[in-house]
MMTF fields as JSON, N, C-alpha, C and O atoms, coordinates in Angstrom:
{
  "mmtfVersion": "1.0.0",
  "mmtfProducer": "UNKNOWN",
  "numBonds": 511,
  "numAtoms": 512,
  "numGroups": 128,
  "numChains": 1,
  "numModels": 1,
  "chainsPerModel": [1],
  "groupsPerChain": [128],
  "chainIdList": ["A"],
  "bondAtomList": [4, 2, 8, 6, 12, 10, 16, 14, 20, 18, 24, 22, 28, 26, 32, 30, 36, 34, 40, 38, 44, 42, 48, 46, 52, 50, 56, 54, 60, 58, 64, 62, 68, 66, 72, 70, 76, 74, 80, 78, 84, 82, 88, 86, 92, 90, 96, 94, 100, 98, 104, 102, 108, 106, 112, 110, 116, 114, 120, 118, 124, 122, 128, 126, 132, 130, 136, 134, 140, 138, 144, 142, 148, 146, 152, 150, 156, 154, 160, 158, 164, 162, 168, 166, 172, 170, 176, 174, 180, 178, 184, 182, 188, 186, 192, 190, 196, 194, 200, 198, 204, 202, 208, 206, 212, 210, 216, 214, 220, 218, 224, 222, 228, 226, 232, 230, 236, 234, 240, 238, 244, 242, 248, 246, 252, 250, 256, 254, 260, 258, 264, 262, 268, 266, 272, 270, 276, 274, 280, 278, 284, 282, 288, 286, 292, 290, 296, 294, 300, 298, 304, 302, 308, 306, 312, 310, 316, 314, 320, 318, 324, 322, 328, 326, 332, 330, 336, 334, 340, 338, 344, 342, 348, 346, 352, 350, 356, 354, 360, 358, 364, 362, 368, 366, 372, 370, 376, 374, 380, 378, 384, 382, 388, 386, 392, 390, 396, 394, 400, 398, 404, 402, 408, 406, 412, 410, 416, 414, 420, 418, 424, 422, 428, 426, 432, 430, 436, 434, 440, 438, 444, 442, 448, 446, 452, 450, 456, 454, 460, 458, 464, 462, 468, 466, 472, 470, 476, 474, 480, 478, 484, 482, 488, 486, 492, 490, 496, 494, 500, 498, 504, 502, 508, 506],
  "bondOrderList": [1, 1, 1, 1, 1, 1, 1, 1, 1, 1, 1, 1, 1, 1, 1, 1, 1, 1, 1, 1, 1, 1, 1, 1, 1, 1, 1, 1, 1, 1, 1, 1, 1, 1, 1, 1, 1, 1, 1, 1, 1, 1, 1, 1, 1, 1, 1, 1, 1, 1, 1, 1, 1, 1, 1, 1, 1, 1, 1, 1, 1, 1, 1, 1, 1, 1, 1, 1, 1, 1, 1, 1, 1, 1, 1, 1, 1, 1, 1, 1, 1, 1, 1, 1, 1, 1, 1, 1, 1, 1, 1, 1, 1, 1, 1, 1, 1, 1, 1, 1, 1, 1, 1, 1, 1, 1, 1, 1, 1, 1, 1, 1, 1, 1, 1, 1, 1, 1, 1, 1, 1, 1, 1, 1, 1, 1, 1],
  "groupList": [{"groupName": "GLN", "atomNameList": ["N", "CA", "C", "O"], "elementList": ["N", "C", "C", "O"], "formalChargeList": [0, 0, 0, 0], "bondAtomList": [1, 0, 2, 1, 3, 2], "bondOrderList": [1, 1, 2], "singleLetterCode": "Q", "chemCompType": "L-PEPTIDE LINKING"}, {"groupName": "GLU", "atomNameList": ["N", "CA", "C", "O"], "elementList": ["N", "C", "C", "O"], "formalChargeList": [0, 0, 0, 0], "bondAtomList": [1, 0, 2, 1, 3, 2], "bondOrderList": [1, 1, 2], "singleLetterCode": "E", "chemCompType": "L-PEPTIDE LINKING"}, {"groupName": "CYS", "atomNameList": ["N", "CA", "C", "O"], "elementList": ["N", "C", "C", "O"], "formalChargeList": [0, 0, 0, 0], "bondAtomList": [1, 0, 2, 1, 3, 2], "bondOrderList": [1, 1, 2], "singleLetterCode": "C", "chemCompType": "L-PEPTIDE LINKING"}, {"groupName": "MET", "atomNameList": ["N", "CA", "C", "O"], "elementList": ["N", "C", "C", "O"], "formalChargeList": [0, 0, 0, 0], "bondAtomList": [1, 0, 2, 1, 3, 2], "bondOrderList": [1, 1, 2], "singleLetterCode": "M", "chemCompType": "L-PEPTIDE LINKING"}, {"groupName": "LEU", "atomNameList": ["N", "CA", "C", "O"], "elementList": ["N", "C", "C", "O"], "formalChargeList": [0, 0, 0, 0], "bondAtomList": [1, 0, 2, 1, 3, 2], "bondOrderList": [1, 1, 2], "singleLetterCode": "L", "chemCompType": "L-PEPTIDE LINKING"}, {"groupName": "SER", "atomNameList": ["N", "CA", "C", "O"], "elementList": ["N", "C", "C", "O"], "formalChargeList": [0, 0, 0, 0], "bondAtomList": [1, 0, 2, 1, 3, 2], "bondOrderList": [1, 1, 2], "singleLetterCode": "S", "chemCompType": "L-PEPTIDE LINKING"}, {"groupName": "GLY", "atomNameList": ["N", "CA", "C", "O"], "elementList": ["N", "C", "C", "O"], "formalChargeList": [0, 0, 0, 0], "bondAtomList": [1, 0, 2, 1, 3, 2], "bondOrderList": [1, 1, 2], "singleLetterCode": "G", "chemCompType": "PEPTIDE LINKING"}, {"groupName": "ARG", "atomNameList": ["N", "CA", "C", "O"], "elementList": ["N", "C", "C", "O"], "formalChargeList": [0, 0, 0, 0], "bondAtomList": [1, 0, 2, 1, 3, 2], "bondOrderList": [1, 1, 2], "singleLetterCode": "R", "chemCompType": "L-PEPTIDE LINKING"}, {"groupName": "LYS", "atomNameList": ["N", "CA", "C", "O"], "elementList": ["N", "C", "C", "O"], "formalChargeList": [0, 0, 0, 0], "bondAtomList": [1, 0, 2, 1, 3, 2], "bondOrderList": [1, 1, 2], "singleLetterCode": "K", "chemCompType": "L-PEPTIDE LINKING"}, {"groupName": "ALA", "atomNameList": ["N", "CA", "C", "O"], "elementList": ["N", "C", "C", "O"], "formalChargeList": [0, 0, 0, 0], "bondAtomList": [1, 0, 2, 1, 3, 2], "bondOrderList": [1, 1, 2], "singleLetterCode": "A", "chemCompType": "L-PEPTIDE LINKING"}, {"groupName": "ASN", "atomNameList": ["N", "CA", "C", "O"], "elementList": ["N", "C", "C", "O"], "formalChargeList": [0, 0, 0, 0], "bondAtomList": [1, 0, 2, 1, 3, 2], "bondOrderList": [1, 1, 2], "singleLetterCode": "N", "chemCompType": "L-PEPTIDE LINKING"}, {"groupName": "PHE", "atomNameList": ["N", "CA", "C", "O"], "elementList": ["N", "C", "C", "O"], "formalChargeList": [0, 0, 0, 0], "bondAtomList": [1, 0, 2, 1, 3, 2], "bondOrderList": [1, 1, 2], "singleLetterCode": "F", "chemCompType": "L-PEPTIDE LINKING"}, {"groupName": "PRO", "atomNameList": ["N", "CA", "C", "O"], "elementList": ["N", "C", "C", "O"], "formalChargeList": [0, 0, 0, 0], "bondAtomList": [1, 0, 2, 1, 3, 2], "bondOrderList": [1, 1, 2], "singleLetterCode": "P", "chemCompType": "L-PEPTIDE LINKING"}, {"groupName": "THR", "atomNameList": ["N", "CA", "C", "O"], "elementList": ["N", "C", "C", "O"], "formalChargeList": [0, 0, 0, 0], "bondAtomList": [1, 0, 2, 1, 3, 2], "bondOrderList": [1, 1, 2], "singleLetterCode": "T", "chemCompType": "L-PEPTIDE LINKING"}, {"groupName": "ASP", "atomNameList": ["N", "CA", "C", "O"], "elementList": ["N", "C", "C", "O"], "formalChargeList": [0, 0, 0, 0], "bondAtomList": [1, 0, 2, 1, 3, 2], "bondOrderList": [1, 1, 2], "singleLetterCode": "D", "chemCompType": "L-PEPTIDE LINKING"}, {"groupName": "VAL", "atomNameList": ["N", "CA", "C", "O"], "elementList": ["N", "C", "C", "O"], "formalChargeList": [0, 0, 0, 0], "bondAtomList": [1, 0, 2, 1, 3, 2], "bondOrderList": [1, 1, 2], "singleLetterCode": "V", "chemCompType": "L-PEPTIDE LINKING"}, {"groupName": "ILE", "atomNameList": ["N", "CA", "C", "O"], "elementList": ["N", "C", "C", "O"], "formalChargeList": [0, 0, 0, 0], "bondAtomList": [1, 0, 2, 1, 3, 2], "bondOrderList": [1, 1, 2], "singleLetterCode": "I", "chemCompType": "L-PEPTIDE LINKING"}, {"groupName": "TRP", "atomNameList": ["N", "CA", "C", "O"], "elementList": ["N", "C", "C", "O"], "formalChargeList": [0, 0, 0, 0], "bondAtomList": [1, 0, 2, 1, 3, 2], "bondOrderList": [1, 1, 2], "singleLetterCode": "W", "chemCompType": "L-PEPTIDE LINKING"}, {"groupName": "HIS", "atomNameList": ["N", "CA", "C", "O"], "elementList": ["N", "C", "C", "O"], "formalChargeList": [0, 0, 0, 0], "bondAtomList": [1, 0, 2, 1, 3, 2], "bondOrderList": [1, 1, 2], "singleLetterCode": "H", "chemCompType": "L-PEPTIDE LINKING"}, {"groupName": "TYR", "atomNameList": ["N", "CA", "C", "O"], "elementList": ["N", "C", "C", "O"], "formalChargeList": [0, 0, 0, 0], "bondAtomList": [1, 0, 2, 1, 3, 2], "bondOrderList": [1, 1, 2], "singleLetterCode": "Y", "chemCompType": "L-PEPTIDE LINKING"}],
  "groupTypeList": [0, 1, 2, 3, 2, 4, 2, 5, 6, 7, 6, 7, 4, 4, 8, 3, 4, 7, 9, 9, 4, 10, 9, 7, 3, 8, 9, 9, 11, 12, 7, 13, 5, 9, 12, 7, 1, 4, 4, 14, 5, 9, 8, 15, 15, 16, 1, 4, 9, 8, 12, 1, 9, 1, 9, 7, 4, 0, 12, 0, 9, 1, 10, 5, 0, 9, 9, 1, 7, 4, 11, 17, 18, 15, 9, 4, 3, 19, 19, 5, 12, 19, 15, 15, 13, 4, 18, 7, 3, 8, 11, 1, 6, 15, 2, 14, 6, 6, 14, 13, 15, 4, 7, 5, 3, 4, 1, 11, 7, 1, 12, 15, 6, 9, 11, 5, 5, 4, 14, 4, 14, 5, 13, 17, 9, 16, 5, 15],
  "groupIdList": [1, 2, 3, 4, 5, 6, 7, 8, 9, 10, 11, 12, 13, 14, 15, 16, 17, 18, 19, 20, 21, 22, 23, 24, 25, 26, 27, 28, 29, 30, 31, 32, 33, 34, 35, 36, 37, 38, 39, 40, 41, 42, 43, 44, 45, 46, 47, 48, 49, 50, 51, 52, 53, 54, 55, 56, 57, 58, 59, 60, 61, 62, 63, 64, 65, 66, 67, 68, 69, 70, 71, 72, 73, 74, 75, 76, 77, 78, 79, 80, 81, 82, 83, 84, 85, 86, 87, 88, 89, 90, 91, 92, 93, 94, 95, 96, 97, 98, 99, 100, 101, 102, 103, 104, 105, 106, 107, 108, 109, 110, 111, 112, 113, 114, 115, 116, 117, 118, 119, 120, 121, 122, 123, 124, 125, 126, 127, 128],
  "secStructList": [7, 7, 7, 7, 7, 1, 1, 1, 1, 6, 6, 2, 2, 2, 2, 2, 2, 2, 2, 2, 2, 2, 2, 2, 2, 2, 2, 2, 1, 7, 1, 1, 1, 6, 6, 2, 2, 2, 2, 2, 6, 6, 7, 7, 7, 3, 3, 7, 7, 7, 1, 1, 1, 1, 1, 7, 7, 7, 7, 7, 7, 6, 6, 7, 6, 6, 7, 1, 1, 7, 3, 3, 7, 7, 7, 5, 7, 7, 1, 6, 6, 7, 7, 7, 5, 3, 3, 5, 7, 3, 3, 7, 7, 7, 7, 6, 6, 1, 7, 7, 7, 3, 3, 7, 7, 7, 7, 3, 3, 7, 4, 4, 4, 6, 1, 1, 1, 1, 7, 1, 1, 1, 7, 7, 7, 7, 5, 7],
  "xCoordList": [-0.178, -0.713, 0.129, 1.324, -0.245, -0.657, 1.273, 1.757, 1.556, 2.954, 2.514, 2.059, 2.435, 2.264, 4.052, 4.391, 4.827, 5.335, 5.121, 4.096, 6.304, 6.683, 6.969, 6.779, 7.212, 7.496, 6.88, 7.209, 5.621, 4.261, 3.152, 2.97, 2.357, 1.262, 0.829, 1.61, -0.164, -0.814, 0.579, 1.154, 1.219, 1.963, 3.116, 3.514, 3.348, 3.545, 3.979, 4.681, 2.334, 1.758, 1.612, 0.389, 1.861, 2.08, 3.538, 3.795, 4.426, 6.0, 6.405, 7.439, 5.519, 5.189, 4.956, 5.739, 3.733, 3.399, 4.242, 4.596, 4.572, 5.998, 6.718, 6.796, 7.394, 8.211, 7.991, 8.776, 7.14, 6.489, 6.559, 7.047, 5.963, 5.156, 7.534, 7.832, 7.922, 9.226, 9.641, 9.975, 9.694, 10.101, 9.967, 10.704, 7.992, 7.951, 8.014, 7.823, 8.463, 8.5, 10.21, 10.586, 10.912, 12.375, 12.627, 13.042, 11.929, 11.584, 11.126, 11.616, 9.704, 9.449, 10.184, 10.261, 10.498, 12.269, 13.075, 13.341, 14.205, 15.242, 16.259, 15.967, 17.144, 17.973, 18.252, 18.016, 18.879, 18.987, 18.166, 18.756, 16.623, 15.419, 14.491, 14.719, 13.331, 13.028, 12.298, 11.937, 11.531, 10.418, 10.919, 10.412, 11.732, 12.849, 12.425, 11.945, 12.588, 12.236, 10.824, 10.612, 9.992, 8.219, 8.761, 8.966, 8.838, 9.153, 9.664, 9.116, 10.996, 11.339, 10.943, 11.111, 10.205, 8.887, 7.837, 7.037, 7.744, 6.066, 4.441, 3.219, 5.672, 4.586, 3.46, 2.803, 3.558, 3.131, 1.966, 1.572, 1.561, -0.13, 0.501, 1.216, 0.187, -0.206, -1.377, -2.104, -1.621, -3.314, -2.887, -1.969, -4.055, -4.24, -5.45, -6.03, -5.583, -6.507, -6.863, -6.668, -7.953, -9.014, -8.46, -8.649, -7.382, -7.996, -10.005, -10.521, -10.675, -12.298, -12.778, -13.883, -11.797, -12.591, -12.427, -12.91, -11.315, -10.791, -11.71, -11.508, -12.85, -13.724, -14.319, -13.623, -15.12, -15.086, -14.844, -13.716, -15.476, -15.012, -16.035, -16.341, -16.647, -17.816, -16.964, -15.956, -16.769, -16.66, -16.87, -18.006, -16.214, -16.082, -16.703, -15.752, -17.512, -17.78, -16.414, -15.479, -16.688, -15.636, -14.846, -13.769, -15.723, -14.589, -14.553, -14.958, -14.405, -15.07, -13.841, -12.809, -13.977, -12.371, -12.384, -11.451, -13.481, -13.829, -13.132, -13.772, -12.644, -12.245, -11.484, -10.257, -12.235, -11.437, -10.372, -9.6, -10.634, -9.545, -9.087, -9.762, -7.555, -7.445, -5.896, -5.536, -5.413, -4.379, -4.232, -4.794, -2.837, -2.126, -1.003, -0.225, -0.82, -0.291, 1.235, 1.39, 2.544, 3.796, 4.208, 5.093, 3.756, 4.382, 5.901, 6.454, 6.549, 7.623, 8.514, 7.766, 9.806, 10.436, 11.499, 11.864, 12.13, 13.462, 14.128, 13.471, 15.487, 16.786, 16.942, 16.878, 17.348, 18.677, 18.355, 18.18, 17.949, 16.858, 15.856, 14.903, 15.72, 14.275, 12.929, 12.383, 12.424, 11.099, 9.809, 9.76, 9.453, 8.062, 7.252, 7.276, 6.66, 5.663, 4.936, 5.261, 3.215, 2.263, 1.401, 1.509, 0.175, -0.841, -2.363, -3.04, -2.416, -4.109, -5.593, -6.125, -5.369, -6.192, -7.608, -7.672, -9.115, -10.697, -10.892, -11.134, -10.922, -11.348, -12.464, -13.132, -13.353, -14.567, -14.548, -15.401, -13.95, -14.786, -13.789, -12.691, -13.875, -13.832, -13.365, -13.2, -13.215, -13.853, -13.817, -13.088, -14.559, -14.568, -13.956, -14.207, -12.801, -10.686, -10.618, -10.228, -11.039, -10.791, -9.04, -7.951, -9.233, -8.297, -9.616, -10.702, -8.541, -9.28, -9.256, -8.695, -10.09, -10.164, -10.189, -11.094, -8.568, -8.337, -8.58, -8.181, -9.471, -9.579, -8.661, -8.655, -7.51, -6.658, -7.637, -8.827, -7.224, -7.549, -7.196, -7.779, -6.08, -5.3, -5.005, -5.308, -4.121, -4.155, -2.554, -2.473, -1.394, -0.286, 0.494, -0.118, 1.582, 1.476, 3.287, 3.601, 3.928, 4.093, 3.511, 2.473, 4.174, 2.879, 2.766, 1.588, 3.092, 2.414, 1.29, 0.421, 1.092, -0.154, -0.597, -1.435, -0.397, -1.264, -2.577, -3.712, -1.367, -1.975, -2.757, -3.601, -2.763, -2.669, -4.504, -5.064, -5.08, -6.944, -6.634, -6.946, -6.381, -6.456, -6.98, -6.985, -7.482, -8.138, -6.484, -5.817, -6.264, -5.159, -5.695, -5.008, -7.181, -7.367, -7.238, -7.326, -7.127, -7.963, -6.175, -5.367, -6.074, -4.871, -5.326, -6.452, -3.913, -4.434, -3.057, -1.881, -3.547, -3.554, -1.14, -0.695, -0.951, -0.024, -0.081, 0.002, -0.312, -0.39, 0.355, -0.036, 1.697, 1.919, 2.056, 2.281],
  "yCoordList": [7.774, 6.298, 4.921, 4.98, 3.83, 3.223, 2.225, 2.111, 1.871, 0.915, -0.764, -0.907, -1.724, -2.922, -3.936, -3.025, -4.628, -5.883, -6.259, -6.301, -6.484, -6.922, -8.79, -9.501, -9.405, -10.388, -11.43, -12.514, -10.888, -12.463, -11.711, -10.519, -12.463, -12.168, -11.485, -11.421, -11.029, -9.387, -9.397, -10.099, -8.283, -7.282, -8.842, -8.378, -10.108, -10.89, -10.196, -9.573, -11.277, -10.415, -8.991, -8.935, -8.298, -6.878, -6.649, -6.162, -7.038, -7.612, -7.787, -7.313, -8.724, -10.395, -8.848, -8.073, -9.042, -7.412, -6.293, -6.04, -5.609, -4.457, -5.587, -5.396, -6.926, -7.135, -7.38, -6.892, -8.038, -8.192, -7.203, -7.107, -6.03, -4.665, -4.321, -3.127, -4.641, -3.809, -4.882, -4.229, -5.247, -6.565, -6.457, -6.43, -6.303, -6.163, -4.516, -4.251, -3.533, -2.32, -2.201, -1.707, -2.457, -3.033, -3.499, -3.18, -4.439, -5.358, -4.296, -4.413, -3.1, -3.209, -1.308, -0.401, -1.325, -0.08, 0.002, 0.63, -1.21, -0.915, 0.599, 1.5, 0.657, 1.393, 1.51, 0.762, 2.868, 3.741, 3.107, 2.333, 3.308, 2.751, 4.245, 5.281, 4.198, 4.905, 4.516, 5.559, 3.551, 3.55, 4.057, 5.058, 3.616, 4.563, 5.95, 6.193, 7.144, 7.826, 8.762, 9.973, 7.522, 7.594, 7.681, 8.673, 6.981, 6.568, 7.92, 8.478, 8.106, 9.064, 10.615, 10.946, 11.381, 11.99, 12.192, 13.019, 10.656, 10.769, 10.276, 10.279, 9.842, 9.787, 8.01, 7.554, 7.513, 6.348, 5.908, 6.419, 5.018, 4.376, 2.795, 2.047, 2.67, 1.389, 0.974, 1.665, -0.577, -0.774, -2.63, -3.425, -2.623, -3.876, -4.742, -4.179, -5.592, -6.328, -7.649, -8.428, -7.539, -8.871, -9.221, -8.482, -10.752, -11.395, -11.755, -12.173, -11.662, -12.156, -10.284, -9.842, -9.68, -8.328, -6.88, -5.8, -7.927, -6.765, -6.996, -6.106, -7.549, -7.596, -6.131, -5.124, -6.204, -4.927, -3.521, -3.479, -2.088, -1.256, -0.405, 0.591, -0.72, 0.299, 0.981, 0.275, 1.793, 3.337, 2.883, 2.54, 2.901, 2.891, 3.114, 2.587, 3.47, 4.182, 4.411, 3.647, 5.825, 7.125, 5.999, 5.404, 6.049, 4.88, 3.606, 2.75, 3.237, 1.281, 0.234, 0.079, -0.196, -0.698, -2.045, -2.847, -2.161, -3.988, -3.582, -4.04, -3.259, -2.701, -3.2, -3.114, -3.892, -5.222, -4.393, -4.972, -3.08, -2.702, -1.093, -0.074, -1.229, 0.055, 0.777, 0.032, 1.606, 2.469, 3.651, 4.268, 3.361, 4.643, 4.781, 3.872, 6.125, 7.047, 7.749, 8.789, 6.199, 6.463, 8.304, 8.757, 9.216, 10.537, 10.873, 11.888, 9.612, 9.856, 8.647, 7.896, 8.114, 6.89, 7.685, 8.751, 6.473, 6.379, 5.101, 4.07, 5.012, 4.092, 2.949, 1.722, 4.562, 3.615, 4.108, 5.318, 3.15, 2.504, 2.246, 2.982, 1.522, 1.673, 1.366, 0.264, 2.645, 2.861, 4.474, 5.7, 3.883, 3.875, 5.198, 5.076, 6.272, 6.639, 6.98, 7.238, 6.606, 6.522, 7.371, 7.577, 7.961, 9.142, 8.267, 7.996, 8.128, 6.74, 8.253, 9.363, 6.67, 6.974, 6.757, 5.829, 7.265, 7.101, 5.913, 6.74, 5.133, 5.245, 5.675, 5.679, 6.418, 7.381, 6.735, 7.332, 5.584, 5.121, 5.182, 5.423, 5.004, 4.804, 5.72, 5.06, 6.81, 7.965, 7.16, 6.257, 7.74, 7.73, 6.865, 5.704, 7.596, 7.011, 5.432, 4.452, 5.358, 3.683, 4.502, 3.949, 5.926, 5.797, 6.088, 6.667, 5.056, 5.032, 7.144, 8.237, 6.486, 8.76, 8.08, 7.475, 8.544, 8.949, 10.111, 11.071, 10.122, 11.741, 11.226, 10.008, 12.323, 12.416, 11.687, 11.751, 10.749, 10.568, 11.731, 12.044, 12.098, 13.258, 12.578, 12.98, 11.128, 10.172, 9.798, 8.738, 10.346, 10.253, 8.606, 8.224, 7.705, 6.376, 5.808, 6.133, 5.053, 3.976, 2.66, 2.402, 1.514, 0.312, -0.129, -0.483, -0.283, -1.245, -0.673, -1.458, 0.832, 1.561, 1.732, 2.632, 1.227, 1.908, 0.257, 0.122, -0.587, -2.264, -2.411, -3.293, -1.455, -2.689, -3.055, -3.786, -2.393, -2.431, -3.816, -4.764, -4.199, -5.241, -6.373, -6.729, -6.748, -8.229, -8.995, -8.756, -9.894, -10.259, -12.043, -12.849, -12.394, -13.597, -13.69, -14.82, -12.912, -12.751, -12.251, -11.613, -12.971, -12.788, -11.365, -11.106, -10.441, -9.513, -8.851, -8.536, -8.855, -8.913, -7.318, -6.623, -7.483, -5.547, -6.14, -7.133, -4.359, -3.903, -2.714, -2.104, -2.166, -0.913, -0.057, 1.148],
  "zCoordList": [10.214, 9.212, 9.714, 9.427, 10.336, 11.299, 10.336, 9.209, 11.538, 11.529, 11.492, 12.627, 11.003, 10.309, 10.887, 11.642, 10.989, 11.004, 9.461, 8.781, 9.194, 7.489, 8.156, 7.17, 8.991, 9.783, 9.588, 9.107, 10.14, 10.123, 9.559, 9.807, 8.741, 9.065, 7.885, 6.936, 7.819, 6.688, 6.404, 5.573, 7.415, 7.268, 5.83, 4.762, 6.083, 4.936, 3.469, 2.672, 4.155, 2.232, 1.941, 1.806, 1.833, 1.809, 1.295, 0.194, 2.179, 1.661, 0.856, 0.384, 0.348, -0.654, -2.071, -2.62, -2.118, -2.866, -3.191, -4.343, -2.157, -2.71, -3.318, -4.532, -2.879, -3.884, -4.785, -5.598, -5.249, -6.869, -7.445, -8.572, -6.614, -7.894, -7.924, -7.96, -7.919, -7.592, -8.529, -9.517, -8.613, -9.922, -10.882, -11.868, -10.53, -11.96, -12.973, -14.16, -11.492, -12.559, -12.676, -13.739, -12.049, -12.094, -14.37, -15.485, -13.479, -15.233, -17.042, -18.165, -16.358, -17.565, -17.301, -18.13, -16.19, -17.209, -16.724, -15.699, -17.956, -17.045, -17.132, -17.918, -16.444, -16.767, -18.525, -19.474, -18.368, -19.78, -20.773, -21.526, -20.982, -21.698, -22.118, -21.493, -23.356, -22.915, -22.305, -21.761, -21.772, -20.581, -19.553, -19.047, -19.172, -17.657, -17.372, -16.264, -18.498, -18.975, -18.488, -18.415, -18.199, -18.274, -16.721, -16.021, -16.581, -15.349, -14.284, -13.334, -14.988, -14.687, -13.645, -12.471, -15.18, -15.507, -15.31, -15.747, -13.937, -13.583, -14.536, -14.39, -15.677, -16.681, -16.563, -17.499, -15.449, -15.325, -14.472, -13.424, -15.022, -14.02, -13.519, -14.187, -12.689, -12.598, -12.037, -11.324, -12.48, -11.993, -11.328, -11.528, -10.563, -9.711, -10.734, -11.662, -10.51, -10.914, -11.305, -12.238, -9.327, -9.923, -10.985, -11.951, -11.222, -13.896, -13.626, -14.662, -12.809, -12.97, -13.152, -13.469, -12.895, -13.179, -14.414, -14.757, -14.697, -16.246, -16.825, -17.651, -17.241, -18.313, -17.5, -17.365, -17.222, -16.526, -16.194, -15.702, -16.233, -16.879, -16.422, -17.078, -15.267, -14.357, -13.571, -13.59, -12.979, -12.908, -11.003, -10.677, -10.337, -9.016, -7.481, -6.904, -6.494, -5.808, -4.902, -4.664, -4.478, -4.486, -3.243, -3.265, -2.434, -0.971, -1.85, -1.063, -2.546, -2.179, -1.577, -2.229, -0.772, -0.146, -0.873, -0.906, -1.4, -1.808, -3.713, -4.659, -3.813, -5.163, -6.155, -6.095, -7.381, -8.133, -9.476, -10.24, -9.417, -10.312, -9.808, -9.952, -9.097, -8.4, -9.479, -10.391, -9.378, -10.196, -8.914, -8.009, -9.756, -9.021, -9.53, -9.82, -9.696, -10.633, -9.782, -9.142, -10.285, -9.884, -9.364, -10.09, -8.39, -8.331, -8.262, -8.685, -7.527, -7.05, -7.496, -8.122, -7.451, -7.422, -7.321, -7.817, -6.134, -6.165, -6.584, -6.439, -7.143, -6.905, -6.47, -6.547, -5.621, -4.07, -3.399, -3.543, -1.696, -2.729, -3.291, -3.036, -3.921, -4.908, -4.368, -4.328, -3.909, -3.325, -4.202, -4.301, -4.386, -5.197, -3.962, -2.737, -4.662, -3.714, -5.54, -6.699, -4.189, -5.509, -4.552, -3.343, -5.819, -5.893, -6.162, -7.154, -5.364, -5.609, -7.123, -7.15, -8.129, -8.803, -8.572, -7.766, -8.967, -9.322, -10.671, -11.55, -11.09, -12.374, -12.474, -11.44, -14.272, -14.292, -15.454, -16.111, -16.358, -17.479, -18.288, -17.786, -19.6, -20.825, -22.258, -23.284, -22.304, -22.688, -24.985, -25.395, -25.585, -27.167, -27.391, -27.716, -27.165, -28.451, -27.699, -28.334, -26.322, -25.686, -24.8, -24.945, -23.905, -23.676, -22.277, -22.315, -20.63, -19.547, -18.598, -18.515, -18.28, -17.714, -15.981, -15.407, -15.406, -13.901, -13.691, -14.351, -12.451, -11.505, -10.503, -10.322, -9.5, -8.782, -7.725, -8.036, -6.079, -5.346, -4.022, -2.985, -4.613, -3.663, -1.983, -0.86, -2.599, -1.613, -1.91, -2.532, -1.648, -1.374, -0.756, 0.241, -1.131, 0.018, -1.087, -2.233, -0.232, -0.339, -0.559, 0.051, -1.575, -1.435, -0.2, -0.168, 0.551, 1.688, 2.325, 2.706, 2.565, 2.619, 1.829, 1.779, 1.121, -0.278, -1.023, -1.482, -0.675, -0.066, 0.76, 0.605, 2.146, 3.171, 3.196, 4.013, 2.188, 2.489, 1.285, 2.005, 0.459, -0.31, 0.673, 1.851, -0.79, -0.209, -0.771, -1.778, 0.289, -0.176, -0.449, -1.077, 0.248, 0.493, -2.205, -2.685, -2.847, -4.255, -4.605, -3.929, -6.138, -6.622, -7.526, -7.95, -7.689, -8.114, -9.582, -9.399, -10.388, -11.89, -11.519, -10.606, -12.102, -11.428, -13.574, -14.296, -13.627, -14.876, -14.486, -13.491, -15.331, -15.891, -17.103, -16.985]
}
């Protein structure tokens, strides 16, 4: 895995994205709440999407670096320090019942590594 300085340039933007993800997760999963139990039991998926892509629900290429919607399963969560391990998922489509179908990409990363291929000049929405 490649090392990156988080104090300048692209690394600083990735550090800000990681902080935004952590803030969103802390708000969505407060201590001693039912949602926190879902996080503790690894039943949470994070979606990063370019806002203009939210209406597009087409399956994406296997190794698309220009993805407009990315899905990451929260595989492991530490709370002190607050560190998330993400498991990359591939969007396969939507079934008749409206559920999103995802497939494992067998790729595990922490947020900075997971988001290093994102187009950081674009705006990304984080959904959990």
